[in-house]
N, CA, C and O atoms as a DFTB+ gen file, in Angstrom:
260 C
 N C O
     1  1       0.837      -1.180       0.000
     2  2       0.000       0.000       0.000
     3  2       0.883       1.245       0.000
     4  3       1.887       1.300       0.711
     5  1       0.507       2.243      -0.799
     6  2       1.303       3.464      -0.892
     7  2       1.098       4.317       0.356
     8  3      -0.026       4.538       0.807
     9  1       2.215       4.787       0.894
    10  2       2.169       5.629       2.089
    11  2       2.952       6.897       1.789
    12  3       4.091       6.812       1.330
    13  1       2.368       8.088       2.037
    14  2       3.099       9.324       1.768
    15  2       4.279       9.493       2.720
    16  3       4.208       9.113       3.889
    17  1       5.366      10.069       2.203
    18  2       6.546      10.281       3.039
    19  2       6.335      11.419       4.022
    20  3       6.835      11.380       5.146
    21  1       5.587      12.439       3.592
    22  2       5.391      13.599       4.457
    23  2       3.911      13.930       4.547
    24  3       3.135      13.652       3.632
    25  1       3.540      14.527       5.664
    26  2       2.149      14.926       5.872
    27  2       1.844      16.154       5.015
    28  3       2.628      17.102       4.967
    29  1       0.695      16.122       4.339
    30  2       0.282      17.293       3.555
    31  2      -0.238      18.358       4.500
    32  3      -0.989      18.065       5.430
    33  1       0.162      19.579       4.260
    34  2      -0.300      20.678       5.101
    35  2      -1.781      20.958       4.809
    36  3      -2.259      20.633       3.722
    37  1      -2.509      21.551       5.751
    38  2      -3.912      21.893       5.497
    39  2      -4.089      22.809       4.295
    40  3      -5.103      22.736       3.600
    41  1      -3.107      23.673       4.046
    42  2      -3.196      24.571       2.900
    43  2      -3.197      23.780       1.593
    44  3      -4.032      24.022       0.722
    45  1      -2.269      22.843       1.455
    46  2      -2.205      22.038       0.232
    47  2      -3.407      21.100       0.114
    48  3      -3.898      20.860      -0.989
    49  1      -3.878      20.577       1.226
    50  2      -5.065      19.727       1.204
    51  2      -6.272      20.516       0.712
    52  3      -7.051      20.021      -0.102
    53  1      -6.425      21.740       1.203
    54  2      -7.563      22.567       0.800
    55  2      -7.437      23.029      -0.645
    56  3      -8.447      23.185      -1.330
    57  1      -6.207      23.250      -1.123
    58  2      -6.022      23.616      -2.527
    59  2      -6.486      22.488      -3.441
    60  3      -7.064      22.738      -4.498
    61  1      -6.234      21.251      -3.035
    62  2      -6.676      20.109      -3.827
    63  2      -8.202      20.005      -3.804
    64  3      -8.812      19.726      -4.836
    65  1      -8.811      20.217      -2.674
    66  2     -10.263      20.087      -2.542
    67  2     -11.017      21.255      -3.163
    68  3     -12.199      21.122      -3.478
    69  1     -10.373      22.372      -3.342
    70  2     -11.030      23.581      -3.827
    71  2     -11.599      23.393      -5.233
    72  3     -12.585      24.040      -5.586
    73  1     -10.994      22.521      -6.040
    74  2     -11.428      22.344      -7.419
    75  2     -12.667      21.474      -7.533
    76  3     -13.288      21.443      -8.596
    77  1     -13.048      20.769      -6.481
    78  2     -14.154      19.835      -6.568
    79  2     -15.494      20.402      -6.158
    80  3     -16.471      19.656      -6.098
    81  1     -15.581      21.680      -5.874
    82  2     -16.861      22.196      -5.391
    83  2     -17.823      22.410      -6.549
    84  3     -17.406      22.639      -7.684
    85  1     -19.101      22.334      -6.254
    86  2     -20.130      22.460      -7.273
    87  2     -20.353      23.920      -7.626
    88  3     -20.254      24.807      -6.778
    89  1     -20.658      24.149      -8.898
    90  2     -20.935      25.502      -9.363
    91  2     -22.389      25.587      -9.793
    92  3     -22.940      24.617     -10.314
    93  1     -23.004      26.718      -9.585
    94  2     -24.366      26.929     -10.046
    95  2     -24.357      27.187     -11.547
    96  3     -23.447      27.844     -12.051
    97  1     -25.351      26.682     -12.268
    98  2     -25.398      26.948     -13.707
    99  2     -25.679      28.417     -13.977
   100  3     -26.379      29.078     -13.209
   101  1     -25.131      28.920     -15.069
   102  2     -25.319      30.322     -15.445
   103  2     -26.685      30.461     -16.114
   104  3     -26.822      30.237     -17.317
   105  1     -27.686      30.830     -15.326
   106  2     -29.053      30.949     -15.824
   107  2     -29.361      32.420     -16.046
   108  3     -29.062      33.260     -15.197
   109  1     -29.957      32.729     -17.188
   110  2     -30.348      34.097     -17.513
   111  2     -31.837      34.129     -17.797
   112  3     -32.464      33.095     -18.031
   113  1     -32.383      35.312     -17.774
   114  2     -33.782      35.469     -18.165
   115  2     -33.836      36.400     -19.370
   116  3     -33.117      37.397     -19.433
   117  1     -34.698      36.059     -20.321
   118  2     -34.821      36.889     -21.512
   119  2     -35.782      38.041     -21.248
   120  3     -36.229      38.234     -20.118
   121  1     -36.096      38.796     -22.275
   122  2     -36.934      39.985     -22.109
   123  2     -38.363      39.638     -21.715
   124  3     -39.113      40.514     -21.282
   125  1     -38.758      38.354     -21.859
   126  2     -40.104      37.932     -21.501
   127  2     -40.156      37.293     -20.123
   128  3     -41.235      36.920     -19.660
   129  1     -39.013      37.158     -19.457
   130  2     -38.968      36.590     -18.119
   131  2     -38.742      35.088     -18.085
   132  3     -38.800      34.487     -17.012
   133  1     -38.486      34.467     -19.230
   134  2     -38.230      33.028     -19.278
   135  2     -36.784      32.749     -18.903
   136  3     -35.874      33.446     -19.354
   137  1     -36.572      31.727     -18.077
   138  2     -35.225      31.349     -17.678
   139  2     -34.637      30.385     -18.702
   140  3     -35.337      29.518     -19.225
   141  1     -33.345      30.544     -18.982
   142  2     -32.659      29.670     -19.927
   143  2     -31.177      29.682     -19.619
   144  3     -30.676      30.589     -18.954
   145  1     -30.472      28.659     -20.111
   146  2     -29.020      28.622     -19.984
   147  2     -28.407      29.572     -21.000
   148  3     -28.901      29.696     -22.121
   149  1     -27.337      30.238     -20.609
   150  2     -26.706      31.200     -21.502
   151  2     -26.063      30.485     -22.687
   152  3     -25.527      29.386     -22.543
   153  1     -26.122      31.109     -23.842
   154  2     -25.515      30.637     -25.085
   155  2     -26.117      29.320     -25.573
   156  3     -25.450      28.562     -26.278
   157  1     -27.361      29.041     -25.211
   158  2     -28.066      27.865     -25.705
   159  2     -29.328      28.321     -26.411
   160  3     -30.030      29.211     -25.928
   161  1     -29.616      27.718     -27.545
   162  2     -30.831      28.047     -28.278
   163  2     -32.007      27.362     -27.602
   164  3     -31.953      26.164     -27.324
   165  1     -33.069      28.112     -27.335
   166  2     -34.263      27.532     -26.743
   167  2     -35.227      27.143     -27.844
   168  3     -35.115      27.626     -28.971
   169  1     -36.170      26.275     -27.528
   170  2     -37.125      25.811     -28.528
   171  2     -38.061      26.940     -28.944
   172  3     -38.467      27.007     -30.104
   173  1     -38.407      27.819     -28.023
   174  2     -39.358      28.884     -28.333
   175  2     -38.712      30.021     -29.123
   176  3     -39.324      30.548     -30.053
   177  1     -37.501      30.402     -28.773
   178  2     -36.885      31.588     -29.368
   179  2     -35.856      31.257     -30.438
   180  3     -35.536      32.124     -31.252
   181  1     -35.338      30.068     -30.469
   182  2     -34.336      29.646     -31.452
   183  2     -33.172      30.632     -31.537
   184  3     -32.933      31.242     -32.580
   185  1     -32.473      30.773     -30.454
   186  2     -31.275      31.607     -30.396
   187  2     -31.608      33.066     -30.701
   188  3     -30.928      33.720     -31.492
   189  1     -32.654      33.559     -30.068
   190  2     -33.074      34.956     -30.125
   191  2     -33.361      35.413     -31.553
   192  3     -32.881      36.460     -31.989
   193  1     -34.146      34.620     -32.274
   194  2     -34.599      35.030     -33.587
   195  2     -33.751      34.554     -34.736
   196  3     -34.165      34.678     -35.888
   197  1     -32.593      34.022     -34.472
   198  2     -31.728      33.554     -35.548
   199  2     -31.744      32.029     -35.546
   200  3     -31.344      31.396     -34.569
   201  1     -32.202      31.455     -36.632
   202  2     -32.258      30.001     -36.719
   203  2     -30.843      29.441     -36.761
   204  3     -30.027      29.864     -37.579
   205  1     -30.555      28.497     -35.886
   206  2     -29.228      27.906     -35.891
   207  2     -29.143      26.732     -36.863
   208  3     -28.057      26.399     -37.337
   209  1     -30.288      26.100     -37.163
   210  2     -30.311      25.042     -38.163
   211  2     -31.722      24.949     -38.725
   212  3     -32.671      25.455     -38.125
   213  1     -31.856      24.307     -39.866
   214  2     -33.132      24.219     -40.560
   215  2     -33.879      22.978     -40.084
   216  3     -33.329      21.878     -40.118
   217  1     -35.126      23.138     -39.640
   218  2     -35.909      22.017     -39.134
   219  2     -36.902      21.479     -40.158
   220  3     -37.758      20.669     -39.802
   221  1     -36.817      21.899     -41.405
   222  2     -37.751      21.432     -42.421
   223  2     -37.456      19.968     -42.757
   224  3     -36.293      19.573     -42.849
   225  1     -38.514      19.161     -42.942
   226  2     -38.268      17.769     -43.321
   227  2     -37.708      17.692     -44.735
   228  3     -38.048      18.497     -45.601
   229  1     -36.860      16.726     -44.943
   230  2     -36.246      16.566     -46.259
   231  2     -37.275      16.002     -47.230
   232  3     -38.022      15.088     -46.881
   233  1     -37.318      16.529     -48.425
   234  2     -38.246      16.036     -49.435
   235  2     -37.606      14.865     -50.173
   236  3     -36.415      14.872     -50.485
   237  1     -38.426      13.875     -50.436
   238  2     -37.942      12.688     -51.129
   239  2     -38.189      12.873     -52.617
   240  3     -39.317      13.126     -53.041
   241  1     -37.144      12.749     -53.397
   242  2     -37.247      12.897     -54.846
   243  2     -37.370      11.504     -55.447
   244  3     -36.466      10.676     -55.331
   245  1     -38.502      11.264     -56.089
   246  2     -38.696       9.963     -56.720
   247  2     -38.165      10.021     -58.140
   248  3     -38.486      10.932     -58.902
   249  1     -37.373       9.067     -58.472
   250  2     -36.784       9.053     -59.806
   251  2     -36.775       7.654     -60.380
   252  3     -37.355       6.728     -59.813
   253  1     -36.126       7.518     -61.483
   254  2     -36.021       6.203     -62.116
   255  2     -35.061       5.339     -61.307
   256  3     -34.004       5.797     -60.873
   257  1     -35.440       4.115     -61.119
   258  2     -34.504       3.237     -60.472
   259  2     -35.078       2.460     -59.427
   260  3     -34.382       1.667     -58.793
């Protein structure tokens, strides 16, 4: 079993633990009061009026073959 040669100081122990704390998500509200994650397109607003991708169904072209 691995055993440390020296005792870690409380300062170094806390520096290691400091990175593991939970962060709150960055939630914003738009001009209508709806909450959303920042920099994410919502279903209702589609990235504030700008379509990020086309949701139209693809048309099937029937041909010979």
